N, C-alpha and C positions, 0 to 999 in steps of 0.2 A: 324652288325653295323647299327646304325640308321642315316639317312641323312634327308634332307628336304623332299624328296619324301615319305619315309617311315613314317616320323613324320606326314606328312599331311594325309596319308592314315589311320594311327592309330587314329588320331584325328577324322577323318570322321567316322570311324567305331564306336568309343566310343560314339560320339555325337549321332549317329543314334540309338545306343542301348538305350540311355537315352530318345530317342524319342523327341528330341528338334531340332528346326531349327537352322541353322547357325546364322541367324539374331537374333533370340530370345536369343541364348547363348551369342552372342556379347553384346547385350543390358544388359543382366543380369550381365555380367562381367564389366559393366560400360564403354564399348568401343563403337566405331562407329558401326553402324548396319552391316557393311560389314567386320568387323575385322576377324571373324572366317572364313568367305568365302575366304578372301585374304590369310590366312594361308593355308587353304585346297587346294587352287589353286596355292600354292607355290609362291605367290607374296609378302609374308611377312613372318617373323619368329618372334615368341614371345620373349620378354625379359625373363630372368630367373624369375623375379617376376611375370610376366603374366603367365608363364608356371605353377607356383605354384598355381595361382588363377584358372587356367584351371583344374588342378588336383583336387583342392578342389571342384570346381563346378561339376566335374564328379564323385566325391566321391571315388577317388582312390589315391593311393600313387604314387609318381613319378616313383618308381621302377615298379609298376604295369603298368604304362603307357608304359614303354619301353619293358615290357615282352609280346611280341606278341604271345607267346605260350598259354597264357590265353585268351580265347575268350571273357569272360565276367568278368573282374576283379572286378567290383563293386558287382556282385552277389557272387563271391568267398569271398570278404572281408566281406560281410554281413553274409555269412554262417560261416566264421571263428569266427566272434563275437558270434554267437549263440552257436557254439561248445565249446567255452571257459567255459561255465557254466555246461557242462555235466559231468557225472561221467565217470570213465575209462570204465566201462561196456557198457555204452551208446555209447561212442566213438568207442569202438571195434565193436559194431553192425553196426554203420554207416560206418565204414571202410570196413566191410564185404560187405555191400550193394554197396558201391562205387566200390569195386573190381569186383563185379558181373556185374555192369553196364559197367565198362571199358573193360571187357572180351568180351562183345557183340558187 
């Protein structure tokens, strides 16, 4: 279950993966420069609308935000988009490679 602490940690992790500062992200979202920092420090919590803006900014779905088993959801989403255009044979080859990586 996600709470303010895990929400803040997940936001920090995803923001750092995007290689953007909390201030830059805040300003890009049209917020006060300390907005994201306040969320990450558990001094504020975003509204539902702002949460959706955060997800759009991070280029992930709300479900991916809460799925902490996926370390880099934006990379996974980008890969998924590329895979949609491949043939069954190509997908099977990629699945085989992925299985080999996961065994190591």
